[in-house]
N, C-alpha and C positions, 0 to 999 in steps of 0.2 A: 168485470174481471177481476180477480183476485190479487191480493197486494204482495207484496214480497217485501221480507225481511233480510237483510245482508248483516249480519254478525262483523265485529272488528277483524280485520285481517291484517294487523299487525301482530306476526309470530311471537309468542313467547310475553304478552301484554296483556294486561285487563284496564277497562277503562271505565270507571263510578260517573262517566258522564250523559245525561239523556241520548236518547234517539232520538234522530230527525226524521221528522214527518215528510216524505214526498207526496205532492200531488199532483194533480195533472191542470194543466194552464188553461185548458178549456171548460173544466167543471168543476175547477177547483176541487174535485173529491180526490181520496187519499190513493195510491196505487202503491207506495213502500214505504217501508224506513229503512235507515241506514244508522249501523252505531257510530256514537261520535268519537272523538279524542281528546283526554284530558290531557294535564300538565306534564302529567307520566309515559302516558302513553304517545306523546310526540317526540319528549325526550329519549324513550324506548326505539322508536322508530328511526331516529337520527343516529343515535350508536350502534344498533344492528344495521345501517346502512354505510355508514364511515368504518365499521371493522371490516367488513365484506372489503370492501376496496383496500384498504390498510393491508389483506391479507394476499397477494399476492396469487400464492398457489391455489384459492380459493376463488379464483377467476375464470369465469368462462370462455373455455376455449371458442375459435372462430364456428367449429363446424358446428359445436352443440348450438350455440348464437343462432344461424341458420335453420337448424331442422328444429327448434321452437319456434322461430317465428314462420318455418310454410307450416309447418304443424297447426299453431294460431289460425291461420290464415284460411285454412282447410275446414277448420273448425265455425269459422265465422260463415264460410260460403254454404255450410248444411244446415246455419242456425238465422240464414240472411232473414227469412220473412219474420221472423220472433225477433231479432233484433231493429228490424225495419217500426213493425208495429208498436214496440216499447218502446224504441226511439220517439214516435210521432204521440206517443203518449205522454210520453215524459217531457218533451220540447215544446210540441207543439207545430214542429213541422208536420204538411199537410204528406201524409203516406206514400203517393207519388214520389215527393221528394226526399223523404227520407229511405227509401227502398236507394234512393242515386247516393247518396251519404253512407251505407251501408258497403254499395260496391266501392265506393271511395275508399273508407277505409279497409276493406279489401285489400285494394288495391296500394293504399298505403304501406301495408305493413309486406305486400312484395315487392315493391321498389326499395324496400331497406335490406330486404335478401339479396337484388340484383345488383344493389350497390354493394353491399360487400362482397360479393362474387367477383366485382370488377375492380374493388379499389385499388390505389399503390401508392406507394410511398414513392422521394425522389431521389434521383443521382445528383447528389451538391458538386460540382467541379471542383476537382482539387489536382494536385500533380501539373497544374499550368504555370508554376513559380518557384523558386526556391523556398517562398513560405510555406506555403502549402505539399510539396514534393516526399513523395513516396507517402501519400496518403491517399485512402479510400473513405468517400461519406455517402451518408446512404439517410432516409428518414423512413420509418414506420408508425405507423398508428395507435395511441394507446388512449382509452379510456381516461376523460378528464377528471374525473372522481364523481363524488354523489352530485346528483342532478334533483333537483325540485321543481315540480310543472304546476302550475296551476293554472286552470282552466276553465273556460266558459261556457253558457249556456247553451249556444246557438245551434251549436252541432255535436252534441253528446259525445258522442262514437268518434267520429272521425277528427275532432278537436285531440281527443284523446291518442288516437293512433297515432297524430301526427309527434305529440310530443313524448310517448312512452314508448312507441314504437323503434325510433333512432336510438335511445336510450337506451335501448335492449339489444339493440344492433351494437352500438358501441361499446357495450361490456361494462355500462357503468350502474351502480344501482339507481333505483330512482324511485321518490315517493312524490305520489300524485294524489294532490287534492283538486277536486271536480269542484264544479260551480255547486252550491247548495239546492238548487233549483232542480237542479240534472246531477246526481249523481249514480243512477243506475246502470246508466250504459257504462259508466266507467268500470262500474264494479264487475259488470259480464264480463267486459275486456278484460282485465285482470285474471277474473278466472278463469277464460280459456287461455291464458299465457301460461296459465299455471297447469292447469288440464295437459297442456301441450309440452311440456316438461320442466318448466322456468321455475326455480328453487322459492318458495315463499318470500323468502328476504330479500330478492331481488329486486322487487315490485311490489311497494306496499301502497296503497290507496288508503286515504283517509280523511278524514273531513274533521279538523278541530273546532271544538265546542264553542270557538268565539274566535273574531278578528286579531285578539292580543297575541293568541297561540299559532295562529297562521301567521303572522309578522315573525313571530319569537322560529319557527320556522324557517321562512324565507330568510331567514339573517344570521341565523348561527355560523362558525365559522367552519363548522365540517361540510357547507355547502358549496360545491366548484362550480356549479353551473344553474342557473334558475330562469326557467323558462316561462312567459306569462305570457295570456291571452286575454284580454279584458279593455276593461275601462283606463281612459289618460292618465286620469286622477290618482286609479291604486298602484295602476305600474310605475309609473314615474317616482312614485312616493315609494316604493317599496323597494326600487332600483337603489332610492338614497342611502337606504338602509341596509346593503348588502357587505357583508364582512369584505375586508381586504383581500383582492386576488379573485375573486368571485366573478365569473363572467356571466352574460344575461342575455336572451334575445325577448324582445318585448313585442307584442302585436296588439294595438288598437285601433282606433276606428276613424273613419274620416268623413267628409262631407261629398263624397263624390261626383263630380264634375261630368256632363256629357255636351259636348258643341254639337249641334248638328247644321252640317255645312251648306250654304246658300246652294250649290251644287247638289245635295244630297238628295236622293231619293226619300223624301220624311216621312211617306206613307209606311216604307218598309221598314223605317226606324223604328214603329210605333211598338212591335209586337217585343221585339227585344229589349226594349226599356221597360214595356211594360212588366217584363219577368222580373229585369235586373234590380228594379225598382221595390217592386211588391212582394219578391219571392221571400219566405219564409216572413210575412207580413211586415218586410223591410227592416228586420232583425239582424242584419251583416255587416261586417266592417266597411263592406265595400258595395254595399248596396246604392245605385242610383238615385241619389237626391238632388241633384242641379244637374238642369236641363237647358242647355244657351243656344236657342233657333232663331235663327235671323227672322226682321224684324217682321216682314211680310207673310211669314209661314209661321209666327210662331202662335198664334191660337188657334187656327185650324189643326196644325199638330196638337196643341194642349187637349183641345174638344175631342180629335178621334184618341186621344191616351186614354181622356179619360172617357169616353165610350167605352173602350176595352176594359178599362178598370171596374166600370159599371157590372163587364158582364161576368166578374172574378165571384166564384161560389166560395162565400166565407162560412168557416162553421170548424164542427167537430173535422179534427187532423185526421183521425184514425178512417175515416169516409174516404172511400176510391176518389171520390170526384171531386172534394174539396180542394180548391187553389190557396187559398188564404187562411192558415187557421191563426188560433189567438195570438195575444202578447203573453208572455212569457209572466205577466205581475199585472192586474185590475190595478195597480197605483200606474203602471206605464202606460193604459188605456186612458187614463186621466191625463196622464202629462202630455201627451202626443195632444191630446182635444185642446188644452193650454198653451200650447205653441202654435197650432192652429189659430185658435181663436185670436191671438195676438197678432196674427198675420193676416188676416180679415179684418182685424180692428183698423190696422194700419192701411190697409189699399189693396190686399191680392184679391184676387176673383175665385172663389170657387167652384171648379168646373165640374167635381162628382166628391161624394164623401162628406168629409166634415161632420162626422156621425157615429155615436157608441151604437153596437149595432146589438151588444150584452156590457156584463160588468168586463168582459175578458178577451170582446175582439170590435177593432174599430175598422169602419169602413175604407175601403182603399180610398186615398182622395188626392187629387190634383189642383195645384194653387197653380195661377196664370198671374206673373209678375208681382211676386211678395217681394215688399223694399228690402233692398242688403243686408240692412240691418239688422231684422227680425230673428229669432233663435232658428226656426226654417230655414234660413239663407246662411246660418253663419256657425250651426254646432248640427252634430251627428244628432238626427232625430232619430235615428233606431224605429223606426215605426213605416205604417205603412203610407207615407207620404211621398210624393213627386212633385217639386216645383219646376215650372216654365219661364222660362226668363227670355223677351226679345232682344237681339241686339242688333246695331247697326253696320259694324264692319268686325271681322274675325279677329283681328288683334286685341280688339274689346272686349270679345267673350272670352280671351285667352285671359287678359290681365284679371276679370273678375272670377275666373276660375281659381287664377294662382291668389286670389287676395288672402287667403286664408291661412292661421299658422300649419293646419293637417296636409298632410300629403300622402298619396294612397294611387291607388287604382285610375286611371282617367280614360275619356274614349273620347272618338271622333267619328260621326258619320259622313260619309262625301266619296266621290265618284274620282277626286282628282288627287294623284299620287304626289302631287307636290304642298295641296291643303294636307293631306294626311301626313308630311314629314315634316312641314311647319308645325303642326299641332304635337306632334312628338318630338321633335326637336325643342318646343317651347312652354309645355303645361309642365308644370311641377307636378312630376308623378314618379313611381317605381315603375311602374308599367301603362303602358296607351293601348288600347284596343281599337282597331279599327273596323268600322261597321259591325261592331258588336257593344254588348252592355259592357257595364266596369264591373262587374260581379263573377265574372267569366273567371276557373281557375282550374287546373289541372293539379296532380299533388306532386308532380317532379319539377315543376318549374318554380323560379325564385317567388317567394311572395313576402313585399316587404313596405311596413310603413315609414314613412320618413319625417323627419322634423319631430312632431308633436304625435305623431300618429305612430310610432314605432322605434325601434333601435334594433341591427341585425337582421338577418333575411332568415325568415320560412322556407316551407317548403321542406321535404322528408330528406334529399341529399344533403340540402345545405341546413340543416338543422344535425343531423348525422356529424356532419364534417365539426361543427362548432363544437359536439359533444366529445371530441376528441381532441387527444393536441398531437403533434409531431414531432417525434423526439427522433434526435440524430445520432446516428452511431457514426464515428472518427475513426478509422485504423489506419497507425504509421508502421509501415515496413518496409524495409529494404527490398521486397520480392513484387513491392508496386512500382512499375516502372511506366504504363501506361493510362 
């Protein structure tokens, strides 16, 4: 398949930095190039976005923003097959799942439109006493200012839609930096927004030529809102460098726990847990990683999960029958192997996997009872590894699930409403799934990492809300009597 080149998309700027070559994670063959931004280009992009925001006469009217987003969603629908194939090539997520991602990205844009159509301010109580007599107060939403969005590789289209779509809906000029491994889907999305009528200056994709420039982009005092999806180490460091007054939302990862209660139909839990653990080769921030199963059922469950994992077809993500694709980089394959080696050396039992299939693919792996202090038990593996642990008492399983500084989505499988509610009440999580895996998500629901796992709330309506300010007007008049 032909490679694509994306020229610089910063209106009025020219960069002298070299192009970035994008390779397919499966076979490491070049699939595209993207112009990168030098220091002058980054400054020009910031100045352009800030100038737009400061010129209130240039703000995009609500009806125009709705028209643009509806047009972009329509373009995405007509190009859905192409977008899915290219996202699979670029990010390594198997084609069936990439098709779901494209459908979600379209829905994400539609959700932003729906929210705009129903968004409302509020009336603030006045005239309730002498101090507020003769007054009327209400709020309306205004754009917060310049948005800088920094995104991750694992959902190269939908994550961009989640960050850029709400910014456009809110009326904010937005600068978006995609992951260097997967910038092509981002550039395609911005092109469709522009084709739908968004003036070029309002959404500028750029890939700074080095990390120093990326930090400069994020920390610039002209930035009002910073949206970040990626590693906790990078996200928290960047947050510490934000200019005073800048707001942010950070979405990091977790080490997602699942509890299979003694009363659960554990055989029915195998398929959803396998999907939640091995989907996108485990490269998902809420991927199933730790599964706590009642002691007598733990090994039978783990062996059934291993049998399911062994049947998964690993390979070329653009093939229609592939179920697990590659890791994003060969170095990640080696890292995952090292983490598993460590767990095995300290007593974990390997039930399947534990081998490289190629430089870019790792076999789905199930480990039984790895120690609680090894990396596969304490850190986000971000790979195709699921660990199963036996427990004796439910509260012990809950305590072990809560033992880490991360907190995102969790799950419990049970037939008992009291067990479900006990886990819901006691698990450290922003969401608890009952009889489903931890990676469940729809794009209008709140999606939030807690503690080390993040800051703020994701999900299209929630992101849109964060990218706006509620501006109040208080009117004083002798005619206001009610």
